[in-house]
C-alpha positions, 0 to 999 in steps of 0.5 A, spaced: 621 271 707 624 264 707 621 260 712 625 257 717 628 250 716 624 244 719 626 242 726 628 235 725 626 234 733 619 236 732 615 231 727 609 231 724 603 229 727 597 226 724 598 230 718 599 237 722 606 240 721 608 244 728 607 251 728 613 255 732 613 261 736 619 264 739 619 267 746 621 274 746 624 278 752 619 279 757 617 277 764 611 272 764 612 267 770 611 261 766 610 258 759 603 258 760 602 265 762 606 267 755 601 262 751 595 265 754 596 272 753 600 272 746 596 267 743 589 268 746 585 265 740 586 258 744 583 259 751 588 259 757 584 252 759 586 249 752 593 251 753 593 248 759 590 241 757 595 241 751 601 242 755 598 236 760 597 232 754 604 233 751 602 237 745 607 243 746 614 242 745 621 245 746 626 245 741 629 238 743 623 235 742 621 234 750 614 236 752 613 243 756 611 241 763 606 244 767 608 251 771 615 251 766 618 257 768 618 262 762 625 263 759 626 268 753 630 266 747 627 259 746 622 256 741 616 252 742 612 248 738 605 246 738 600 242 733 594 246 731 587 243 732 580 245 732 575 242 737 568 239 733 571 240 726 566 238 721 566 232 717 566 234 710 562 230 705 567 229 699 574 227 699 580 229 695 583 224 690 590 224 687 591 225 680 598 225 679 605 224 684 612 223 682 618 224 687 617 232 686 610 233 684 603 231 687 596 233 683 590 233 687 583 234 685 579 237 691 572 237 692 568 243 694 568 246 701 575 243 703 580 249 704 587 248 701 591 249 708 588 249 715 584 255 716 578 257 721 574 251 723 578 246 718 585 243 720 584 235 719 579 236 714 584 241 710 587 238 703 594 239 706 593 235 712 589 230 709 595 229 703 600 229 708 597 224 713 596 220 707 602 220 703 607 221 710 610 227 706 612 232 711 615 237 706 608 237 702 607 244 700 601 248 696 604 251 690 598 255 689 591 256 692 584 256 690 578 258 694 575 253 699 569 254 695 572 252 689 573 245 687 578 242 682 586 241 681 591 243 686 599 242 685 603 241 691 611 241 691 614 235 695 621 237 696 623 244 699 629 245 694 623 244 688 618 249 691 621 256 688 621 253 681 614 251 681 612 257 685 615 261 679 611 258 674 605 261 677 609 268 678 611 268 671 605 266 668 607 260 665 601 256 667 595 255 663 589 254 667 582 253 665 576 253 670 569 252 668 563 255 671 555 255 671 551 261 671 545 265 668 545 265 660 549 271 657 544 277 657 547 282 652 554 280 653 558 278 647 562 272 648 568 270 647 571 276 651 577 278 655 575 282 661 580 286 665 579 291 671 582 293 677 581 289 683 581 291 690 579 289 697 572 291 699 570 294 706 568 287 708 575 284 708 573 277 705 570 280 698 573 284 692 571 289 688 572 293 681 575 300 682 577 305 677 584 305 675 590 301 671 587 294 670 591 288 675 586 282 673 585 279 666 580 273 665 578 270 658 571 268 658 568 263 653 561 260 652 561 252 652 554 250 652 547 253 654 542 249 658 535 253 659 536 259 663 543 257 665 550 256 661 557 253 662 562 257 661 570 256 660 574 261 664 582 262 663 585 267 668 591 270 666 592 273 673 591 270 680 587 275 684 583 273 690 576 272 687 578 274 680 573 269 677 567 271 681 568 278 681 569 278 673 563 274 672 559 278 676 561 284 672 559 281 666 552 280 669 552 273 670 554 271 677 556 264 678 551 259 681 550 258 689 556 264 690 555 266 697 559 272 697 557 275 690 553 279 688 551 279 696 553 276 702 548 270 704 552 267 709 557 269 715 563 265 717 560 262 723 554 260 719 553 252 718 555 250 711 549 248 706 553 242 702 547 241 697 549 248 694 556 248 692 559 254 688 559 252 681 566 253 680 571 248 678 579 248 676 578 244 670 585 243 667 593 246 668 598 245 663 605 247 663 612 245 662 615 242 669 621 246 671 624 240 675 624 234 670 623 238 663 617 234 661 610 237 659 605 236 664 597 237 662 592 235 668 584 235 668 579 234 673 575 229 673 569 232 677 563 235 674 559 241 675 551 241 676 548 245 670 540 246 671 536 247 665 
C-alpha cells in the first residue's frame, strides 16, 4: 500500500517526521479522550502534556488546543518521542551520498528506524537531523544488533526503483561473522531451509518444508577456537544469517537470541558484547543513474583466539 503524501503544513522536527492518525466516526468528547483511548501506549497525562506543548497538530499545521472537541473525518499529526532515551556509545558514518542515494555505516545496537526505546538514536532520525532531508527512507533493513551498511533513498520518486533491487535480488550482499571454528561442517557450502516465526515472536526457526531462505557460507580465517566467516544471503528473511549459522553448529558470537534467549526486551544493553555480525559490502547497478556501485563498511569485528 502506498503511503499518503507528506503534508507540507507539517514539517519534520529534530529529525522526526510526523505520524498521522485519522479520526473515525465516534463519540469521544475531546481529541484528548480519543488519543488516550485509541493510542494508549502513550499515557493520558503524556498526551495532555504533548497537546499543551504544541506537539499535536491539525491538518493546517495549527496546534490542537486543550479540551478541543472531537470531530471525525480529520487527520491529526504528532511526533514520536521517548522519555529517558538511552545514549548509544557509537555513531553512524556516511559512506556515500548523492542527490538520490545515501549509504550509511551503522554501529551495533542502533535501530534503522524508530522502535522501542529508540527514536532520536535511530539511524533514520539521526540522518534526517544531520542532512535535513525529510524524504530520507531506508531501502532495506538490518537488525538493530547488526552493524554495517544501510542504503537509504533521498527522493520519493526513486524509492520503488531502489527497493526493487532487493525484491528482485539484484544486489550482491556480503556479511562477516565471528563464531566458533567449524566442527565437522564442510565449507564453503550453501545452506537452504524453511524459516518461520517461532513461538517467541522475535525469533525465527527452521521447519520442514520447501526452503524459503538461502545463504552461502565461506570460511575466511581461523583464530584459535574462533573463526571469521563470510556470509552471502540470497534471500532476506528475518534473522536468516543467525539461524543458519546456528544450524551449522556455529552460532554467532554474543548472540542474545540464539541458541537461547539471554536478555529480555526491557533489559539493559551490555555495549561491551555486541553481536559479531557485520554487513560488510553491497554491489549493484544503480537503477536511477545506471552506475555500477560497490560500497564497503569500514567497521571490523572482534575475533578472540
